[in-house]
N, C-alpha and C positions, 0 to 999 in steps of 0.2 A: 736124260739125253735130249729131250725136247728143248730144254732151256739153252743148250749149246747151239742148236740150230737157230733158235730165235735170236740169240745174241749174234751169231755170225750173219744172219740176214740183216739185222739192224746195222751192224758194222759195215756191211757191203753198201747199204743204202746211204749211210753217212759218207763213206768214201766216194760214192758216186756223186753225191751232192757237192762235196768239196771239189771234185774234179771238174764238174760242170761249171761251177762258179769261177774256177781258174781259167777255163776255156773262154767263158763269156768276158772276163776281164781282159784277156789277151786280145780278143776280137775288138773290144771297145778301144783299147790302146792303138791297135792297128788302124782303125778308121779315124781316130784323132790325128795320128801322124799323117795319114793321107790328106786329111782336111788342111792341116798346116802346110803341107807341100803345095796343095792347090791354091791356098791363099798367097803363098810366096811367089808362085809362078805368075807371069804376066799374060801369057797367051794360051789360056785354057779354053777348050770348047765347052759350050753350055751343057752338053750331055755328061761330061765328066763331073762338072759341078753338081748337076742334078743327082747323079748317082751317089756322090759323096754325101749330099744332104739326106737322101733316103736312108743310107746306111747309118748315119749319125742319129737320125730320128729313131731308127730301129733299136739302137743300142743305148740311147740316152735314158731309157726307163719310162715306165708308164705312169706310176704314181709318184715316185721320188725321182724327179728329173736331175740329171747330172748338169750342174750349172755351166761347167766348161763346154759340154756338148751343145747346150742351148745357145751359148754365146757364139760358138763356131758356126752353128746353123744360121744364126742371124747375120754373121759376117759373110758367110757364103751366099746368102740370099742377096745381100747388098752387092756383092761382086757379080752375081748373076745378072742383077738389074743393070749394072754398069756394062757388062759384056754385051747385053742385048741392045742397049741404046747406041745409036750411031754417034761417033765422036765428030762433032762439027767444029 
């Protein structure tokens, strides 16, 4: 009977791991969509751009960086620099 409990415990842990990965992937997609919206809009405030950069850095990964997220962060930083500079 102990084997059944161990098997159920391992099954629950695997299902929990799969569920957390799906939630993480959904959050990453949400922040990527938000970044694309910010890039397309012309009149964003710098705070919105900074928040989007922070969230993308959070979900881009620590060791294996998501290349698309890194490129989005670079493009947002360029846009942030353009927003801060006065247009003369």
